[in-house]
C-alpha positions as CSV (number, residue, x, y, z in Angstrom):
1,M,96.9,122.4,121.1
2,S,99.9,122.5,123.4
3,I,103.5,121.8,122.4
4,R,103.3,118.5,124.4
5,G,100.1,117.6,122.6
6,D,101.6,118.3,119.2
7,I,104.6,116.2,119.9
8,I,102.4,113.3,121.1
9,E,100.3,113.6,118.0
10,Y,103.0,113.7,115.4
11,M,105.8,111.6,117.0
12,Y,103.7,109.0,118.7
13,A,100.6,108.8,116.5
14,G,98.4,110.2,119.3
15,D,99.5,107.6,121.9
16,S,99.6,109.6,125.2
17,D,102.0,107.1,126.8
18,P,105.0,107.2,124.5
19,F,106.8,104.4,126.4
20,S,103.9,102.0,126.2
21,H,105.5,100.5,123.1
22,C,109.2,99.7,123.6
23,L,111.3,96.9,122.2
24,K,114.7,95.5,123.1
25,Q,116.9,93.9,120.4
26,T,119.3,91.4,121.9
27,D,120.2,89.1,118.9
28,D,122.6,91.5,117.1
29,D,123.7,95.1,117.0
30,T,122.5,96.1,113.6
31,S,120.0,98.8,112.8
32,P,116.3,97.8,112.9
33,D,115.6,100.1,109.9
34,G,113.9,98.2,107.1
35,V,113.8,95.0,109.1
36,V,111.7,95.4,112.4
37,S,108.1,96.3,112.1
38,A,106.3,98.3,114.9
39,T,103.8,101.0,115.5
40,Q,104.8,104.7,115.0
41,G,106.5,106.0,118.1
42,T,107.8,102.7,119.3
43,H,111.3,102.9,120.9
44,L,113.8,100.2,120.4
45,I,117.1,99.8,122.3
46,I,119.9,97.6,121.2
47,D,121.2,95.5,124.1
48,Y,123.5,93.1,122.4
49,D,125.7,90.9,124.7
50,G,128.4,90.7,122.0
51,D,129.1,94.4,122.3
52,A,128.6,95.8,125.8
53,S,129.0,99.4,124.6
54,D,126.2,99.2,122.1
55,K,123.1,100.8,123.7
56,D,121.8,102.6,120.6
57,V,118.2,103.8,120.7
58,Y,115.8,104.1,117.7
59,I,112.2,105.4,117.2
60,N,109.8,104.1,114.6
61,T,108.7,106.9,112.3
62,D,106.2,105.4,110.0
63,G,104.2,102.6,111.7
64,S,106.1,100.0,109.7
65,T,109.8,99.4,109.3
66,A,111.3,102.9,109.1
67,W,113.5,103.7,112.2
68,T,115.5,106.8,113.1
69,Q,118.4,106.6,115.5
70,I,117.9,109.0,118.4
71,H,120.8,108.0,120.6
72,D,124.2,106.8,119.5
73,E,126.2,105.2,122.3
74,T,129.5,105.7,120.4
75,A,128.9,109.5,119.9
């Protein structure tokens, strides 16, 4: 399998369109880890009006409530 195919298989549970599952969290700027449920490979961006600089991005890693931050707006 190609490198692209491997990444799609392991990061996105075989979903060939990784951006088909995206969420936006607007109600607060806290991590979705342990709270928000989604399919593996779902991206979530925090777009909280209370903090204009907070555009952190997470990816779901287990098809449940485990999220890993992949972009830190403050970094």
